[in-house]
DRENDO-1510 file (C-alpha; in Angstrom, 1 decimal, always signed):
<recs>
REC; n; res; u; v; w
REC; 1; MET; -0.2; +0.2; +0.0 .
REC; 2; HIS; +2.9; +2.3; +0.8 .
REC; 3; GLN; +4.2; +1.7; -2.9 .
REC; 4; VAL; +0.8; +2.6; -4.3 .
REC; 5; GLY; +0.5; +6.0; -2.2 .
REC; 6; GLU; +4.0; +6.7; -3.6 .
REC; 7; TYR; +2.6; +6.1; -6.8 .
REC; 8; MET; -0.6; +7.9; -6.9 .
REC; 9; ASN; +1.8; +10.8; -5.5 .
REC; 10; SER; +4.1; +10.8; -8.2 .
REC; 11; LYS; +0.9; +10.4; -10.6 .
REC; 12; ALA; -0.5; +13.5; -9.5 .
REC; 13; THR; +2.9; +15.5; -10.1 .
REC; 14; GLY; +2.9; +14.0; -13.3 .
REC; 15; ASN; +6.7; +12.9; -12.4 .
REC; 16; ARG; +7.5; +10.2; -15.1 .
REC; 17; SER; +10.7; +9.6; -13.6 .
REC; 18; ASN; +9.4; +8.3; -10.1 .
REC; 19; ILE; +7.4; +5.7; -12.0 .
REC; 20; GLU; +10.1; +4.5; -13.5 .
REC; 21; THR; +11.7; +4.3; -9.8 .
REC; 22; LEU; +8.8; +2.5; -8.2 .
REC; 23; TYR; +9.2; +0.2; -10.9 .
REC; 24; PRO; +12.6; -0.7; -12.3 .
REC; 25; ASN; +11.7; -3.9; -13.4 .
REC; 26; ARG; +9.4; -2.9; -16.7 .
REC; 27; LYS; +11.0; -4.7; -19.2 .
REC; 28; THR; +8.6; -3.4; -22.0 .
REC; 29; LYS; +9.3; -0.4; -24.4 .
REC; 30; LEU; +5.6; -0.1; -25.0 .
REC; 31; PRO; +4.6; +3.6; -23.2 .
REC; 32; LEU; +2.3; +2.4; -19.8 .
REC; 33; SER; -0.2; +4.8; -18.2 .
REC; 34; VAL; -2.3; +4.0; -15.6 .
REC; 35; GLY; -5.9; +4.6; -15.3 .
REC; 36; SER; -7.0; +8.2; -15.7 .
REC; 37; GLN; -3.3; +9.5; -16.0 .
REC; 38; GLY; -2.8; +12.4; -18.3 .
REC; 39; PHE; -6.3; +13.1; -18.7 .
REC; 40; ASP; -5.4; +16.7; -18.2 .
REC; 41; ALA; -3.4; +16.8; -21.0 .
REC; 42; GLN; -3.7; +19.5; -23.5 .
REC; 43; LEU; -4.1; +19.3; -27.3 .
REC; 44; ASP; -2.1; +20.7; -29.7 .
REC; 45; TYR; -2.9; +22.2; -32.7 .
REC; 46; VAL; -1.4; +23.7; -35.6 .
REC; 47; VAL; -4.6; +25.6; -36.1 .
REC; 48; LYS; -6.3; +25.8; -33.2 .
REC; 49; GLY; -9.9; +23.7; -33.1 .
REC; 50; ILE; -9.0; +23.2; -36.8 .
REC; 51; ILE; -5.6; +21.2; -37.4 .
REC; 52; PRO; -4.7; +19.1; -34.1 .
REC; 53; ALA; -0.6; +18.9; -33.9 .
REC; 54; HIS; +1.1; +15.5; -35.1 .
REC; 55; SER; -2.0; +14.4; -37.0 .
REC; 56; LEU; -3.2; +12.8; -39.9 .
REC; 57; CYS; -5.9; +14.8; -41.8 .
REC; 58; SER; -7.8; +15.2; -45.1 .
REC; 59; ILE; -10.0; +17.4; -46.9 .
REC; 60; TYR; -12.1; +16.1; -49.7 .
REC; 61; GLY; -14.6; +17.3; -52.5 .
REC; 62; ALA; -15.6; +16.5; -55.8 .
REC; 63; SER; -13.4; +18.5; -58.9 .
REC; 64; GLY; -14.0; +22.5; -58.8 .
REC; 65; SER; -14.9; +22.6; -54.7 .
REC; 66; TYR; -11.9; +25.0; -54.6 .
REC; 67; LYS; -10.5; +22.6; -51.9 .
REC; 68; SER; -7.2; +23.1; -53.0 .
REC; 69; PHE; -7.1; +26.5; -52.3 .
REC; 70; LEU; -8.3; +25.8; -48.8 .
REC; 71; ALA; -5.2; +23.5; -48.3 .
REC; 72; GLY; -3.0; +26.4; -50.0 .
REC; 73; ALA; -4.7; +29.1; -47.9 .
REC; 74; TRP; -4.4; +27.1; -44.9 .
REC; 75; GLY; -0.6; +26.6; -45.4 .
REC; 76; CYS; -0.5; +30.7; -46.0 .
REC; 77; HIS; -1.8; +31.0; -42.4 .
REC; 78; ILE; +0.3; +28.7; -40.7 .
REC; 79; ALA; +4.1; +29.5; -42.8 .
REC; 80; THR; +3.1; +33.0; -42.0 .
REC; 81; GLY; +1.9; +32.6; -37.8 .
REC; 82; LYS; -1.6; +34.6; -39.2 .
REC; 83; ALA; -4.5; +33.7; -37.4 .
REC; 84; TRP; -7.1; +32.2; -39.2 .
REC; 85; ALA; -10.5; +33.2; -38.9 .
REC; 86; GLY; -9.7; +34.2; -35.4 .
REC; 87; LYS; -8.2; +31.3; -34.2 .
REC; 88; SER; -4.5; +31.2; -33.5 .
REC; 89; VAL; -2.1; +29.0; -35.4 .
REC; 90; ALA; +1.1; +27.3; -34.4 .
REC; 91; GLN; +3.7; +29.6; -36.9 .
REC; 92; GLY; +6.6; +27.3; -38.6 .
REC; 93; SER; +7.5; +26.1; -42.2 .
REC; 94; VAL; +4.9; +24.1; -44.4 .
REC; 95; MET; +5.8; +21.5; -47.4 .
REC; 96; TYR; +3.0; +21.6; -50.6 .
REC; 97; VAL; +4.0; +18.6; -52.7 .
REC; 98; VAL; +2.2; +19.8; -55.3 .
REC; 99; GLY; +1.4; +16.2; -57.2 .
REC; 100; GLU; -1.1; +17.9; -60.2 .
REC; 101; GLY; +2.2; +20.2; -61.0 .
REC; 102; GLY; +1.1; +23.3; -63.3 .
REC; 103; ILE; +1.4; +26.8; -62.0 .
REC; 104; GLY; -2.2; +27.5; -60.5 .
REC; 105; VAL; -0.6; +26.8; -56.4 .
REC; 106; PRO; +2.4; +29.8; -56.6 .
REC; 107; ARG; -0.6; +31.8; -58.2 .
REC; 108; ARG; -2.7; +31.3; -55.1 .
REC; 109; ILE; +0.1; +32.0; -53.0 .
REC; 110; ARG; +0.7; +35.2; -54.7 .
REC; 111; ALA; -3.0; +36.0; -54.6 .
REC; 112; TRP; -2.8; +35.4; -50.7 .
REC; 113; GLU; +0.0; +37.4; -50.5 .
REC; 114; ILE; -1.7; +40.5; -51.9 .
REC; 115; VAL; -4.8; +40.5; -50.2 .
REC; 116; ASN; -3.2; +40.0; -46.8 .
REC; 117; GLY; -0.1; +42.4; -47.1 .
REC; 118; GLN; +2.5; +39.3; -46.0 .
REC; 119; THR; +5.4; +37.6; -47.7 .
REC; 120; VAL; +4.6; +33.8; -47.7 .
REC; 121; GLU; +8.4; +33.0; -47.2 .
REC; 122; ASN; +8.4; +29.6; -45.2 .
REC; 123; MET; +6.0; +27.7; -47.4 .
REC; 124; TYR; +8.4; +25.5; -49.8 .
REC; 125; LEU; +7.0; +23.2; -53.2 .
REC; 126; ILE; +7.9; +20.2; -53.8 .
REC; 127; ASN; +6.7; +19.9; -57.8 .
REC; 128; THR; +5.9; +16.1; -58.2 .
REC; 129; PRO; +4.0; +13.9; -56.9 .
REC; 130; VAL; +5.9; +12.1; -53.8 .
REC; 131; PHE; +4.5; +8.4; -52.6 .
REC; 132; PRO; +4.0; +7.8; -48.6 .
REC; 133; ALA; +3.8; +3.9; -49.7 .
REC; 134; SER; +7.4; +3.4; -50.7 .
REC; 135; PRO; +9.9; +3.8; -47.9 .
REC; 136; ALA; +12.2; +5.7; -50.0 .
REC; 137; GLU; +10.3; +8.3; -50.9 .
REC; 138; VAL; +9.2; +9.0; -47.4 .
REC; 139; HIS; +13.0; +9.0; -46.6 .
REC; 140; GLU; +13.5; +11.7; -49.2 .
REC; 141; LEU; +10.6; +13.9; -48.0 .
REC; 142; VAL; +12.3; +13.6; -44.4 .
REC; 143; ILE; +15.4; +14.9; -45.5 .
REC; 144; ALA; +13.7; +18.0; -47.4 .
REC; 145; ALA; +12.0; +18.5; -44.6 .
REC; 146; GLN; +15.0; +19.0; -42.3 .
REC; 147; GLN; +16.6; +21.1; -45.1 .
REC; 148; VAL; +13.2; +23.4; -45.1 .
REC; 149; GLU; +13.9; +23.3; -41.4 .
REC; 150; ALA; +17.4; +24.2; -41.6 .
REC; 151; GLU; +16.7; +27.0; -43.9 .
REC; 152; THR; +14.1; +28.6; -42.4 .
REC; 153; GLY; +15.0; +27.6; -38.3 .
REC; 154; GLN; +11.1; +26.9; -37.9 .
REC; 155; PRO; +9.8; +23.4; -37.4 .
REC; 156; VAL; +7.7; +21.8; -39.8 .
REC; 157; ARG; +4.2; +22.3; -39.1 .
REC; 158; LEU; +2.3; +20.9; -41.9 .
REC; 159; ILE; +2.7; +18.6; -45.1 .
REC; 160; ILE; +0.3; +18.8; -47.8 .
REC; 161; LEU; -0.1; +15.8; -50.5 .
REC; 162; ASP; -2.1; +17.7; -53.1 .
REC; 163; THR; -3.8; +14.6; -54.3 .
REC; 164; LEU; -4.2; +11.4; -52.7 .
REC; 165; ALA; -4.6; +10.4; -56.0 .
REC; 166; ARG; -1.4; +11.6; -58.0 .
REC; 167; CYS; +0.5; +10.5; -54.5 .
REC; 168; PHE; -0.9; +7.1; -54.9 .
REC; 169; GLY; +1.3; +5.7; -57.6 .
REC; 170; GLY; +0.1; +3.0; -59.4 .
REC; 171; ALA; -1.7; +1.2; -56.5 .
REC; 172; ASP; -5.7; +0.4; -56.1 .
REC; 173; GLU; -7.5; +3.4; -54.0 .
REC; 174; ASN; -10.4; +0.6; -53.6 .
REC; 175; ASP; -7.5; -1.8; -52.1 .
REC; 176; SER; -7.5; -2.0; -48.3 .
REC; 177; LYS; -3.6; -3.6; -48.3 .
REC; 178; ASP; -2.7; -0.8; -50.7 .
REC; 179; MET; -4.4; +2.1; -48.7 .
REC; 180; GLY; -2.9; +0.3; -45.5 .
REC; 181; ALA; +0.4; +1.5; -47.2 .
REC; 182; PHE; +0.1; +4.5; -47.9 .
REC; 183; VAL; -1.7; +5.4; -44.5 .
REC; 184; ARG; +1.9; +3.5; -42.7 .
REC; 185; GLY; +3.8; +5.9; -44.5 .
REC; 186; CYS; +2.1; +9.0; -43.5 .
REC; 187; ASP; +2.4; +7.9; -40.2 .
REC; 188; GLU; +6.1; +7.4; -40.9 .
REC; 189; LEU; +6.5; +11.1; -42.2 .
REC; 190; LYS; +4.5; +11.8; -39.4 .
REC; 191; ALA; +6.8; +10.5; -36.7 .
REC; 192; ARG; +9.8; +11.6; -38.2 .
REC; 193; THR; +9.0; +15.6; -39.2 .
REC; 194; GLY; +6.5; +15.8; -36.0 .
REC; 195; ALA; +4.4; +17.7; -39.0 .
REC; 196; SER; +0.7; +17.1; -39.4 .
REC; 197; ILE; +0.1; +15.5; -42.9 .
REC; 198; LEU; -2.7; +17.1; -44.7 .
REC; 199; VAL; -4.0; +14.6; -47.6 .
REC; 200; VAL; -6.0; +16.6; -50.5 .
REC; 201; HIS; -8.4; +14.0; -51.6 .
REC; 202; HIS; -11.2; +13.6; -54.3 .
REC; 203; SER; -15.4; +12.5; -53.6 .
REC; 204; GLY; -16.3; +9.2; -55.0 .
REC; 205; LYS; -19.3; +9.1; -57.4 .
REC; 206; ASP; -21.7; +9.7; -54.8 .
REC; 207; GLU; -20.7; +12.4; -52.8 .
REC; 208; SER; -23.4; +11.3; -50.3 .
REC; 209; LYS; -21.1; +8.6; -49.3 .
REC; 210; GLY; -18.1; +10.5; -49.0 .
REC; 211; ALA; -14.5; +10.1; -49.7 .
REC; 212; ARG; -13.7; +8.0; -52.5 .
REC; 213; GLY; -11.2; +4.5; -52.4 .
REC; 214; SER; -10.8; +2.3; -49.1 .
REC; 215; SER; -12.7; +3.3; -46.0 .
REC; 216; ALA; -9.5; +2.4; -44.6 .
REC; 217; PHE; -7.9; +6.0; -44.8 .
REC; 218; ARG; -11.1; +7.6; -43.3 .
REC; 219; ALA; -10.7; +5.2; -40.1 .
REC; 220; ALA; -7.2; +6.1; -39.8 .
REC; 221; LEU; -7.1; +9.8; -40.3 .
REC; 222; ASP; -7.7; +12.5; -37.0 .
REC; 223; VAL; -9.6; +14.6; -39.0 .
REC; 224; GLU; -11.9; +15.0; -41.6 .
REC; 225; TYR; -13.3; +17.8; -43.5 .
REC; 226; LYS; -15.9; +18.1; -46.6 .
REC; 227; ILE; -15.4; +20.8; -48.7 .
REC; 228; SER; -18.3; +22.0; -51.5 .
REC; 229; ARG; -19.5; +24.6; -53.2 .
REC; 230; GLU; -22.0; +26.9; -51.9 .
REC; 231; GLY; -24.9; +26.3; -54.4 .
REC; 232; LYS; -23.8; +24.3; -57.4 .
REC; 233; LYS; -21.5; +26.9; -58.5 .
REC; 234; GLY; -21.8; +29.1; -55.6 .
REC; 235; GLY; -18.7; +32.0; -54.9 .
REC; 236; ALA; -17.9; +30.3; -51.9 .
REC; 237; LEU; -16.6; +27.4; -50.3 .
REC; 238; VAL; -18.4; +25.3; -47.9 .
REC; 239; ILE; -16.1; +23.2; -44.7 .
REC; 240; ALA; -18.1; +20.8; -43.0 .
REC; 241; CYS; -16.3; +18.0; -40.5 .
REC; 242; THR; -17.0; +14.7; -41.6 .
REC; 243; LYS; -14.1; +13.6; -38.4 .
REC; 244; MET; -12.5; +15.3; -35.2 .
REC; 245; LYS; -11.1; +12.3; -33.4 .
REC; 246; ASP; -10.4; +14.0; -30.1 .
REC; 247; ALA; -12.1; +17.0; -30.0 .
REC; 248; GLU; -15.6; +18.7; -31.0 .
REC; 249; GLU; -16.6; +19.4; -34.5 .
REC; 250; PRO; -16.4; +22.6; -35.7 .
REC; 251; GLU; -19.4; +24.0; -37.1 .
REC; 252; THR; -20.2; +24.2; -40.6 .
REC; 253; GLN; -19.1; +27.9; -42.7 .
REC; 254; ALA; -19.2; +29.1; -45.9 .
REC; 255; TYR; -16.0; +30.9; -46.4 .
REC; 256; ASP; -15.7; +33.5; -49.8 .
REC; 257; LEU; -13.2; +33.7; -52.5 .
REC; 258; ARG; -11.9; +37.3; -54.1 .
REC; 259; VAL; -10.7; +37.6; -57.8 .
REC; 260; VAL; -6.9; +39.0; -57.5 .
REC; 261; GLU; -5.1; +40.4; -60.5 .
REC; 262; LEU; -1.8; +39.2; -60.4 .
REC; 263; PHE; -0.4; +40.3; -63.3 .
REC; 264; THR; -0.3; +41.6; -67.3 .
REC; 265; ASP; +0.9; +38.9; -69.6 .
REC; 266; LYS; +2.6; +40.0; -72.9 .
REC; 267; ASP; -0.6; +39.9; -75.0 .
REC; 268; GLY; -2.2; +42.4; -72.2 .
REC; 269; ASP; -4.0; +40.9; -70.4 .
REC; 270; ASN; -4.8; +40.4; -67.3 .
REC; 271; ILE; -3.7; +37.3; -65.0 .
REC; 272; THR; -6.0; +36.3; -62.1 .
REC; 273; SER; -6.6; +34.1; -59.1 .
REC; 274; LEU; -8.7; +33.8; -56.5 .
REC; 275; ALA; -8.1; +34.2; -52.6 .
REC; 276; LEU; -10.0; +32.7; -49.9 .
REC; 277; ILE; -10.9; +35.3; -47.5 .
REC; 278; ASP; -11.0; +33.7; -43.7 .
REC; 279; ARG; -14.2; +35.2; -42.8 .
REC; 280; PRO; -16.8; +32.7; -41.7 .
REC; 281; ARG; -20.4; +32.7; -42.2 .
REC; 282; ASP; -23.3; +30.8; -42.3 .
REC; 283; PRO; -23.6; +29.0; -45.0 .
REC; 284; VAL; -26.8; +30.3; -47.7 .
REC; 285; GLU; -29.6; +27.6; -47.5 .
REC; 286; GLU; -30.2; +26.8; -51.6 .
REC; 287; GLU; -33.9; +27.3; -50.7 .
REC; 288; GLU; -33.9; +31.3; -50.5 .
REC; 289; ILE; -33.3; +30.7; -54.3 .
REC; 290; SER; -35.3; +27.8; -55.3 .
REC; 291; LEU; -38.2; +29.3; -55.5 .
REC; 292; VAL; -37.0; +31.9; -58.5 .
REC; 293; ALA; -38.8; +30.3; -61.8 .
REC; 294; ASN; -36.8; +29.2; -64.5 .
REC; 295; LYS; -33.5; +29.7; -63.1 .
REC; 296; THR; -30.3; +28.0; -64.1 .
REC; 297; ASP; -26.9; +27.3; -62.3 .
REC; 298; ASN; -26.2; +30.4; -63.4 .
REC; 299; HIS; -28.5; +32.7; -61.8 .
REC; 300; ALA; -27.9; +31.0; -59.1 .
REC; 301; ALA; -23.9; +31.7; -58.9 .
REC; 302; LEU; -24.4; +35.0; -59.7 .
REC; 303; TRP; -27.5; +35.4; -56.9 .
REC; 304; GLN; -24.5; +33.8; -54.5 .
REC; 305; CYS; -21.5; +36.6; -55.6 .
REC; 306; ILE; -23.6; +39.3; -55.2 .
REC; 307; ARG; -25.0; +37.9; -51.5 .
REC; 308; SER; -21.5; +36.6; -50.7 .
REC; 309; ARG; -20.3; +40.4; -51.0 .
REC; 310; THR; -23.8; +41.9; -49.0 .
REC; 311; ALA; -22.5; +39.5; -46.3 .
REC; 312; LEU; -18.9; +40.9; -45.8 .
REC; 313; LYS; -20.2; +44.3; -47.0 .
REC; 314; GLU; -17.4; +44.5; -49.4 .
REC; 315; PRO; -17.8; +46.2; -52.9 .
REC; 316; CYS; -20.5; +44.8; -55.1 .
REC; 317; SER; -20.5; +46.2; -58.6 .
REC; 318; ILE; -21.2; +44.9; -61.7 .
REC; 319; ALA; -17.8; +44.6; -62.7 .
REC; 320; LEU; -16.9; +42.9; -59.5 .
REC; 321; VAL; -19.5; +40.2; -60.1 .
REC; 322; ARG; -18.8; +39.5; -63.6 .
REC; 323; ASP; -14.8; +39.0; -62.7 .
REC; 324; ASN; -15.7; +36.4; -59.7 .
REC; 325; LEU; -17.8; +35.0; -61.9 .
REC; 326; LYS; -15.0; +35.2; -64.8 .
REC; 327; ALA; -12.6; +33.7; -62.2 .
REC; 328; MET; -14.7; +30.6; -61.2 .
REC; 329; GLY; -15.0; +29.2; -64.7 .
REC; 330; VAL; -18.2; +30.6; -65.4 .
REC; 331; ASN; -18.9; +31.9; -69.1 .
REC; 332; VAL; -20.2; +35.6; -68.7 .
REC; 333; LYS; -21.5; +35.8; -72.1 .
REC; 334; ASN; -25.0; +36.1; -71.0 .
REC; 335; PHE; -24.4; +38.3; -68.2 .
REC; 336; SER; -26.2; +40.9; -68.6 .
REC; 337; ARG; -29.7; +39.0; -69.1 .
REC; 338; TRP; -28.8; +37.3; -65.5 .
REC; 339; LEU; -28.4; +40.1; -63.7 .
REC; 340; THR; -32.1; +41.6; -65.5 .
REC; 341; LYS; -33.7; +38.2; -64.0 .
REC; 342; LEU; -32.9; +38.7; -60.6 .
REC; 343; GLU; -33.9; +42.1; -60.4 .
REC; 344; HIS; -37.4; +41.3; -62.5 .
REC; 345; ASP; -37.2; +38.2; -59.9 .
REC; 346; GLY; -37.2; +40.8; -57.0 .
REC; 347; LEU; -34.3; +39.0; -55.4 .
REC; 348; ILE; -31.6; +41.9; -56.0 .
REC; 349; THR; -31.7; +45.9; -57.4 .
REC; 350; ARG; -29.3; +47.6; -59.5 .
REC; 351; ASN; -28.1; +51.2; -58.5 .
REC; 352; GLY; -25.9; +52.5; -61.6 .
REC; 353; GLN; -23.0; +50.1; -61.5 .
REC; 354; GLU; -23.7; +48.9; -58.1 .
REC; 355; LEU; -25.7; +46.0; -57.2 .
REC; 356; THR; -27.6; +45.1; -53.8 .
REC; 357; MET; -29.5; +42.4; -51.8 .
REC; 358; VAL; -33.3; +42.9; -51.9 .
REC; 359; ASN; -33.8; +41.0; -48.7 .
REC; 360; GLN; -30.7; +42.6; -46.7 .
REC; 361; ASN; -31.2; +39.2; -43.8 .
REC; 362; ASN; -29.6; +37.4; -46.9 .
REC; 363; GLY; -26.5; +39.6; -46.3 .
REC; 364; ASP; -26.0; +40.0; -42.6 .
</recs>
């Protein structure tokens, strides 16, 4: 009983060395704890309440859901130490595996820099797929992380794999063994770098059934978010938490995107990108525009753009809204007709070049 009392005292003080002294004959290397020991441990975060430290996370959605914009925005916030949507971040270096290549990611980073007035110096892009199922490639990524930390003087907090499909090699996403090898590689990468791993993934053909591929992936995740567009062609993305292993799930929120002019090319055309605005709001219910007769997805997209600018109390001119739609890939040939229909249906008013919502409650 005397020994038990000493153990309880050591448990209360959190002195592990005392416990080891009490049990010198333990041979196991497994980390043992007793009962409720550690109940008051604080959960560390990379982004408070969003991305836990040393975790395996995923964001998934259909093509065109802006999930890669979100991954890049989170990376920029972590790299600069700027709070995300009012939530503190653990500043550090970020490594972004741009598995699908192209110039989109650096342009998105530049758009973020322009909107936020900060230079992103601690975010390193790896412009080729990396396969976590390959121990050799995990080792190479660990070497790269060590190099990044040496150059920046800051630990690597987040490693983004965009996308799972491109970082899966020739393996089968639906095979539990292949998925298991991918997960083990991510765990090894997490353990050897101390970073959280964020995997950008696609939804299946039936979006209601979640991300595509083997369920072994979701089972291994600490956190998962479903990313969707607000409305079928809305001007915002919606983040819905579908799994949060050790904490309360954050509320579903919508985030607007803004067109940012980057430069003028050799033909005199303006090159733009989108920047995600980290000001959450409640998502718009589809029913708010569903009563409009003979509407198309383009009418809904236009209405969403006007509504989101109104909600954020930002300028809402015809030119700005048209540019928003163009940047989202909408053909604006019939833009004037869509605008006229929304006005005739009593959803918006036009005052010269300025647009406002008729029902201001929709913009609150």
